[in-house]
C-alpha positions in Angstrom: 0.0 0.0 0.0 1.0 3.6 -0.6 0.0 6.4 1.7 -0.6 10.2 2.0 0.0 12.0 5.3 -3.0 13.8 6.6 -1.1 15.2 9.6 2.2 14.0 11.1 1.7 10.4 12.3 -1.7 10.0 10.5 -1.6 8.4 7.0 -4.3 7.5 4.6 -3.9 4.6 2.1 -4.1 5.9 -1.4 -6.7 3.2 -2.1 -9.6 3.1 0.4 -13.0 1.6 0.4 -16.1 3.4 -0.7 -19.5 2.1 0.5 -22.2 3.7 -1.7 -24.6 0.8 -2.4 -23.5 -1.2 0.6 -26.5 -1.8 2.8 -28.8 -0.4 0.1 -28.9 2.9 -1.8 -31.6 5.4 -0.9 -33.3 2.8 1.4 -31.9 0.1 3.7 -31.4 -3.3 2.2 -30.0 -6.1 4.5 -30.1 -8.9 1.9 -26.4 -8.8 1.2 -25.1 -7.9 4.7 -23.0 -11.0 5.2 -21.3 -10.7 1.8 -20.7 -7.0 2.2 -19.2 -7.4 5.7 -16.9 -10.1 4.2 -15.9 -7.8 1.3 -15.0 -4.9 3.6 -12.9 -7.2 5.8 -11.1 -8.5 2.7 -10.3 -5.0 1.7 -8.9 -4.2 5.1 -6.7 -7.3 5.0 -5.4 -6.0 1.6 -4.4 -2.7 3.3 -7.4 -0.6 2.3 -8.0 0.6 5.8 -9.7 3.9 5.0 -13.4 3.2 4.9 -15.8 5.9 3.6 -19.5 5.8 4.4 -22.3 8.3 5.0 -25.6 8.6 6.9 -27.4 8.8 3.6 -26.1 5.4 2.2 -28.8 2.8 2.7 -30.7 5.2 5.0 -28.0 4.7 7.6 -27.7 0.9 7.1 -24.3 1.3 5.4 -22.9 2.6 8.6 -24.3 -0.4 10.5 -22.6 -2.8 8.0 -19.3 -0.9 8.3 -19.6 -1.1 12.1 -20.1 -4.8 11.9 -17.2 -5.3 9.5 -14.6 -3.4 11.6 -15.6 -5.1 14.9 -12.7 -7.6 14.9 -10.0 -5.0 14.2 -7.9 -2.8 16.5 -9.6 0.6 16.3 -6.2 2.3 15.6 -5.8 0.2 12.4 -9.0 1.6 10.8 -9.7 5.1 9.5 -13.4 5.7 9.4 -15.0 8.6 7.4 -18.7 9.3 7.5 -20.7 12.2 6.1 -23.8 14.3 7.2 -26.5 14.8 4.6 -27.5 18.2 3.2 -30.8 18.3 5.0 -29.1 18.1 8.4 -26.8 21.1 8.3 -28.5 23.3 10.9 -26.5 23.2 14.1 -28.7 20.9 16.2 -29.5 18.7 13.3 -25.8 18.2 12.5 -24.9 17.3 16.0 -27.8 14.9 16.2 -26.7 13.3 12.9 -23.2 12.9 14.3 -24.4 11.2 17.4 -26.7 8.9 15.3 -23.8 7.9 13.0 -21.6 7.0 15.9 -24.4 4.8 17.3 -24.8 3.0 14.0 -21.1 2.5 13.6 -20.7 1.4 17.2 -17.9 3.9 17.8 -17.2 6.7 20.3 -15.4 8.7 17.6 -14.9 8.7 13.8 -11.7 9.7 12.2 -13.2 12.2 9.7 -16.6 13.8 9.5 -17.6 15.5 6.2 -20.4 17.7 5.0 -21.7 15.5 2.2 -23.1 18.3 0.0 -23.4 22.0 0.5 -26.9 23.4 1.1 -27.4 27.1 0.2 -30.6 27.2 2.2 -28.6 26.8 5.5 -26.1 29.5 6.5 -22.6 28.0 5.9 -21.3 29.8 9.0 -23.8 27.9 11.2 -22.9 24.6 9.6 -19.2 25.1 10.1 -19.7 26.1 13.7 -21.5 22.8 14.3 -18.9 20.8 12.5 -16.1 22.5 14.5 -18.1 21.7 17.7 -18.1 18.0 16.8 -14.3 18.1 16.6 -14.1 20.1 19.9 -16.3 17.6 21.7 -14.2 14.6 20.4 -16.9 13.1 18.2 -14.4 13.2 15.3 -10.7 13.6 15.0 -10.8 15.6 11.8 -13.3 17.5 9.7 -13.8 18.3 6.1 -16.2 18.8 3.2 -17.4 16.9 0.1 -18.5 18.3 -3.2 -17.3 21.8 -2.4 -15.8 23.8 -5.2 -12.9 26.0 -4.4 -14.7 29.2 -3.6 -17.1 27.4 -1.2 -14.2 25.5 0.4 -12.3 28.7 1.2 -15.5 30.3 2.5 -16.1 27.3 4.8 -12.6 27.5 6.1 -13.0 31.2 6.9 -15.8 30.4 9.4 -13.7 28.1 11.6 -12.2 29.6 14.7 -9.4 27.2 15.6 -9.9 24.0 13.5 -9.0 23.6 9.9 -10.4 21.5 7.0 -8.3 18.5 6.1 -10.2 17.0 3.2 -12.4 17.9 0.2 -14.0 14.7 -1.3 -15.0 15.3 -4.9 -15.6 13.4 -8.1 -12.2 13.1 -9.9 -10.9 10.7 -12.6 -9.7 10.7 -16.1 -13.3 11.1 -17.2 -13.9 14.1 -14.9 -10.8 16.2 -14.6 -12.4 19.4 -13.3 -10.5 19.4 -9.9 -7.2 19.8 -11.8 -8.0 23.4 -12.7 -8.0 25.0 -9.3 -9.1 22.7 -6.5 -6.3 20.2 -6.6 -3.5 22.9 -6.8 -5.1 24.6 -3.8 -5.1 21.4 -1.8 -1.5 20.8 -2.7 -0.5 24.3 -1.7 -2.4 24.2 1.6 -1.9 20.6 2.8 -5.4 19.3 2.2 -6.1 15.8 0.9 -8.3 15.5 -2.2 -10.4 12.3 -1.8 -11.5 11.2 -5.3 -14.7 9.3 -5.6 -15.9 7.6 -8.8 -12.3 7.1 -9.8 -13.2 4.7 -12.6 -16.0 6.9 -14.0 -18.9 4.5 -13.2 -16.9 1.7 -14.9 -16.0 3.4 -18.2 -12.3 3.6 -17.2 -12.2 -0.1 -16.3 -13.0 -1.5 -19.7 -11.6 -1.1 -23.3 -12.9 1.7 -25.5 -10.5 4.6 -25.2 -7.6 3.9 -27.7 -5.0 5.6 -25.6 -6.1 3.9 -22.4 -6.1 0.6 -24.2 -2.6 1.3 -25.5 -1.3 2.2 -22.1 -2.8 -1.0 -20.6 -0.9 -3.0 -23.1 2.3 -1.0 -22.8 2.5 -1.4 -19.0 1.0 -4.9 -18.8 -1.9 -3.6 -16.7 -5.6 -3.5 -16.9 -7.5 -0.4 -17.9 -8.7 0.0 -14.3 -5.1 -0.2 -13.0 -3.8 2.4 -15.4 -6.7 4.8 -14.6 -6.2 4.4 -10.9 -2.4 4.8 -11.2 -2.9 8.1 -13.1 -5.0 9.3 -10.2 -3.0 8.3 -7.2 0.3 9.3 -8.7 -0.8 12.9 -8.1 0.3 14.6 -4.9 -2.3 15.0 -2.1 -4.7 12.6 -3.9 -6.3 9.4 -2.5 -9.3 7.5 -3.8 -12.1 5.3 -2.5 -13.2 2.7 -5.1 -16.4 0.9 -4.2 -15.9 -2.0 -1.7 -18.3 -4.7 -2.6 -16.3 -6.8 -5.1 -13.3 -8.6 -3.7 -11.9 -9.5 -7.1 -12.0 -5.8 -8.1 -10.3 -4.8 -4.9 -7.4 -7.2 -5.6 -7.2 -5.9 -9.2 -7.1 -2.3 -7.9 -4.0 -3.1 -5.9 -2.2 -3.6 -9.2 -2.4 0.2 -9.7 0.4 0.6 -7.0 4.1 0.0 -7.1 4.8 1.6 -10.5 4.2 4.9 -12.3 3.2 6.0 -15.8 5.8 8.2 -17.4 5.1 11.9 -17.3 4.6 11.9 -21.1 2.2 9.0 -21.0 0.3 10.5 -18.1 -0.2 13.8 -20.0 -1.2 12.0 -23.2 -3.7 9.8 -21.4 -5.3 12.8 -19.7 -5.6 14.7 -22.9 -7.3 11.7 -24.6 -10.2 12.1 -22.3 -10.7 15.8 -22.8 -13.4 16.2 -25.5 -12.4 18.3 -28.5 -13.8 21.8 -28.8 -17.0 22.0 -30.9 -17.6 24.5 -33.6 -18.2 28.1 -32.6 -21.8 28.8 -31.4 -24.2 29.8 -34.2 -22.5 27.8 -36.9 
């Protein structure tokens, strides 16, 4: 496993475990709990010890599945992230959500607590005050945000008194390179970790179809998924959280580590996913 340092003495594996769909999607589904617990445990054994979940996933049941999966492990070995949904961002609602998440996870403290999505109907200053209170009270070791563009990220940070944001979790992959423009450079300059979700673009980056990606897979003796993940985690301050439900995919993902695309190949690969400019408007 390769790691990125969150703070001195605290490292995140560059490959973690995402849990969207574990325990259901918008509603709870316990039909696959046993298999999903086993899959998370296999990922942990492979070194994917950062587990990302949210109160929204499976209407809270994903947190229960994660709590069951991590029971046999030393708490210090596992880094647990969970997220508060956008309709719980008023002060009292956020704190209640934090406490409920801890109950479902069976923990006294999570490692990282994120605002899942911004909500313009709730004053951001109020939300950040509640998030900081969760850190002050020891409910979480670290705080951060998810799906915040750079202007909103810097605004959120401005409302914190003593804490700081450690993470922005956003969609980032070869298929969606928007964070490269300003968000990732800001994170790199200021010591934040960018946690990339959907690193394989809902599967399109794990199968043949892009000629340059196919060429790189053949050149390096890797799968398309491994090349796509390598492109991502080779970047400074970036970690990612591929979905955790398929053990064979988790083992394949590990093949993204221990080697590097050349700079020339990395740039060529990235440019192959940027759509060409269309004709001028009105023509």
